[in-house]
C-alpha positions, -999 to +999 in steps of 0.1 A: +219+393-079+239+421-063+219+418-031+227+381-029+264+387-036+265+415-010+247+392+015+272+364+009+302+388+014+288+401+047+281+366+059+316+353+050+333+384+064+317+377+098+325+340+100+353+326+122+370+359+131+370+374+166+394+396+185+415+378+212+395+377+244+362+385+226+348+350+222+311+354+214+295+327+236+312+337+269+285+357+287+293+395+285+292+397+323+322+374+326+351+398+332+371+378+358+383+342+356+394+323+387+422+298+382+428+278+414+457+254+415+449+223+394+441+192+414+461+160+407+455+123+407+492+115+400+523+112+421+545+134+400+562+164+416+548+199+408+530+190+375+498+207+388+517+238+398+534+241+364+502+236+345+483+261+366+510+288+362+511+282+325+473+286+322+474+319+342+502+332+319+484+322+288+451+337+299+468+369+309+486+371+275+458+361+252+426+374+267+412+405+283+399+388+314+412+396+348+427+364+361+425+357+398+445+330+416+447+318+451+419+323+477+400+348+455+397+324+425+363+312+437+348+347+439+350+355+402+326+355+373+339+320+361+363+295+374+387+273+354+390+240+372+416+215+362+427+181+373+458+162+362+443+128+356+473+109+344+510+113+337+532+087+322+569+087+313+578+062+286+613+055+274+617+061+236+653+055+226+683+038+241+720+046+239+735+015+223+768+020+240+756+025+276+723+007+274+707+036+291+675+054+280+684+085+259+650+100+254+615+098+270+580+107+261+559+123+288+521+120+284+497+141+305+459+140+305+438+166+323+402+171+329+393+208+325+361+228+328+352+265+329+322+271+352+303+303+355+294+318+389+258+305+385+271+269+379+267+269+341+294+249+324+309+272+297+336+247+286+344+211+294+370+186+283+375+155+304+404+142+285+426+170+272+459+152+264+493+165+257+527+150+252+564+161+252+596+143+242+628+151+260+664+139+260+680+123+290+715+132+302+743+109+313+742+127+347+716+108+366+714+136+393+703+159+365+674+137+355+649+152+380+658+187+368+654+177+332+621+161+339+608+194+354+620+214+324+601+190+301+569+194+322+572+232+321+577+232+283+547+209+280+526+230+304+533+261+282+522+243+250+493+226+268+480+260+281+483+276+246+463+247+231+437+247+258+431+285+256+428+282+219+403+253+223+383+272+248+381+303+226+372+284+195+346+263+214+330+295+226+329+311+191 
């Protein structure tokens, strides 16, 4: 009976826990991750840049991998490829006095995959979706700036969720 209890404790102690950056199914020889700029299929300004920068920051913060961007990204142990598939901005609320939209919902869907140097797909999600709500201002010239801030906030949250999903999927 003691052996069974001890075995159960050892089994439970080993489940679900791993150190950040130590996901167990990423091959041990993967030490560098390339993150080229995300591709985009949308007409929005700089969304792919904001999402790429957020992914690089998140990977540098939460993992022990050396993250390579730019021209060297393809010469790494694995490459994180992303494509912004869709981006929509939908009005949510209206100001009853002015009749103008007072808040919006931004929805972004990306296709993401982590591919090892030998071509093996280590992670794939063709429809990783994220959304962010933001308030509009009465200053219409500030609308574009506000939209960019919303996309950067969304990119940060998207990157955190995607890195978590990747690490959990590996473990």
